[in-house]
N, C-alpha and C positions, 0 to 999 in steps of 0.2 A: 806672857799674857797676864793681865792683872787678875787679882783674886775674884773680883766681882764678875769679870768676863768669863772666868773659868766656871763659876757657879751657874751663870746664865746658860753657858753651853751645855753643862751637865744636865741641867733641868730640861733643856730642849731635847737632848738625846733620850732622856727618860720618857718624855711625853711621846716622842715618835715611837719608842719601843713599846710602850703600853698600847698605843693605837694599833700597832702591828699585831700584837697579841690578841686584842679585841677583835680585829678583823678576821684573824685566823680561827678564832673560837666561835664564829657565827654559827648558829644551828644549821644542821644539814637541811637542805631544801629552802634556805632563805632566798627570797626573791632578788636576783641580781639585776633585773631589768627595769622594773617600774612598780611603783607602789600601787598602780591600778590593777595589777594581777591579784586576784583574791587567793586566800590560803588553800592550797591543794588538799589539805587534810580534811576539808569538808566532804571529801569523797571517800572517807575511810569505809563507810558502809558499802559503797559500790565495789570497792576493791575486795572487801571480804566476800561479797557475793560472787565476784569473778573467781576468787580463790576456791570457793566451794564448788563452783561449776567445774573448775579445772581438776579438783580432787575426784569428782564423780566421773569425768571423762576428759582427760587432757587432750587438747587438739593435736592432730598429727602434724609434725613439722612440714613446712613447705606449702602451707595454705596461704590464703589472702586474708590478712588481718584488717578488719573494717572498724576503725576507731574514730571517735570524734564526739561532738556535742549532740544535742537533742535531735537534730535533723538526721543524724546517723542512728541514734537509738530508736527513733520512731519508725525507722525503715526496717527494723529487725523482723517484724512479722512476715515480710515478703522478700527479704534480702537474699535468702538462699535460692529461692526460685528465680529472682530477677538476675542473679549473677551465675546461674547454672551454665555449665557444669563445674564451675570453679569451687574448690573446697574453701568455704567461707568461715571465718572466725568473727562473729559479731561482738564487738566490745565498745559500743557507744555508751556514753554516760552524760545525761542531760545537764546543761549549764556549764560544761567544761570549756577550757581554753587550751591553747597550744602549750602553755606553761604547765598545765595539769598533765597533759600527755607526756611531756618531757619529764616531769617529776616522777611519774609512775611507770616510766618506760621499762625499768628493770623488773617490774611486776607483771605488766600486761602488754608488753611488746616483745622484748628480747627473748623471754623464755619460750615463746612459740616458734621461734626461728622461721618467721614467715618468708616465703619467696617474694611476696609483695605486700605492701601496706596501702590501704585506701584511707586517706585522711581527710576529715572535714573539721576544720577549726577556723577561727577568725571572727565568726558571727558574734559570739559573746565577748571576745577580746575587745573588739572595737566598741561594743556597747558599754563595756566596763570603763572605757576611757583609755585603753591601751593604744599607744600610737602605732601606726603602721611599721615604723622603724623598730620598735620594741617587739612587736609581733614577729617580724622577720628575724630578729636576733634570736628569739626563742626557737623559731622554726629551724634556723640553720644549726643551732645547738642540738636540736632533736635529730636532724639528718646526720650530723657528725657522730652523735652517740650511736645511732643505728649502724652506721657504716664502719665504725671502729670494730664492732663485733660481727656484723653481717654485711660485708662489703659489696656483695652482689644483690642485695635486696632492692627491689624496685619500689619506688614510692609514687603513688598516684595522688595528686593534690586536687581536691575538689574546690572550685572557686567559692568564695563567700557569696551566698545567695542574697538577692534583694528581698525586701519585705516591706509591706505597708507600715508596720509598726515601727520599724527602724529606718524609715526612708531618710530621715534627717542625717543619719550616719552613713548613707550610701556613698558620698564622696570619699570619705576615709576608707570605706570598704573597697571602693574601686582602686584607690591608691595601693592598698594592701594586695589586691588582686594583680595589679600591675607588677608589684615587686615579686609576687609568686611566679608570674609568667616569666619574668626576666631570670629568676633563679632556675626555673625548669629548662630554660634555653641553654644553660651552661653545663648541664650534666645529663647524660643519656639515661641515667637511672631515675630521673625525675620526669613526670608527665603531668601537665596541667590539664584539667578537665573543666570546661566552661559549662556550668549549669545556670549561670546568671542570665545569659541572653535568652534561652528558651522560656524563662519564667517572666519575661517582660512582655507587655502588650505592645500594640503598634505605636502607642504614644510614648513608649519607653518607660512605663511605670510598671510596678508589680501587677501581674494579672490576678485580680481578686478571685477569679474562678478557680485558681489553683491553690488557694490558701484556706485554712480553717478560719472560723470567726475571730480568732485571736490576732489575725493578720500577720502572724509570725511563722507559724508552722504550716507545712504542706498538707493538703488533703489527699485523698486517694488519686484524684486526677493529677495533682501536683507531683505525687510520687511516680506516676506513670511517666511524666516528662523527665523528672530527675533520674529515674532508673534507666530510661532509654539513653539519655545523654552519657551516663557513666558506663553502662554495659557495652555500648557501642565502641568504647575505647578500651576498656579493661579486658573484656572477654576475648576478643581476637588476639590481643597482645599476649595474654597469659596462656592461651591455648595454641599458639603458633608453633611451639616446639613439638 
């Protein structure tokens, strides 16, 4: 091999090696899916609040962990009553995505060793511009992470809800819901819960009577519909033993 060719090959090997080192040294928590997922560290305050609650009274293992975005968080005032007699661990944090739940799973999922997880994400994900495919990639990584440590934990997946504010994003949300449904059909530990259909009116649009003036979040009547749809699935399944 000519000298010039050897130099060119050596430089190419050096570039590849440096690229590999750079990739391996990416900071923990770097987003591997899509630039559309925001930085999970914006929830450092929420995680600190959960840690303080755990220090005061750590949840008994074997409960039902209820985690997700603001629709889950705003359910907190009545969630224990609505899901009675199940032992509920409310851990909603508003504005979150499935990537946030995955990122913080070792802090606010695995330590509780829940018998079941009730998950609501996707609403913000799609609104941020995350594709249904990237959303599902993060969802599958989350289930894989949970089942590596807690292989028998059941996961109830609440469908992405429709809303007037985000109606333009509804086709993408429906696509994500379809992917969630298909995933739940492949594993007995996954159950899909449809809250979307009962929140639509006869014209197939979000029923404004069930939403707050922001046209995004549910009002008390909306949470009655939401909680009945969820409890009718989760409570019988988790009390059947």
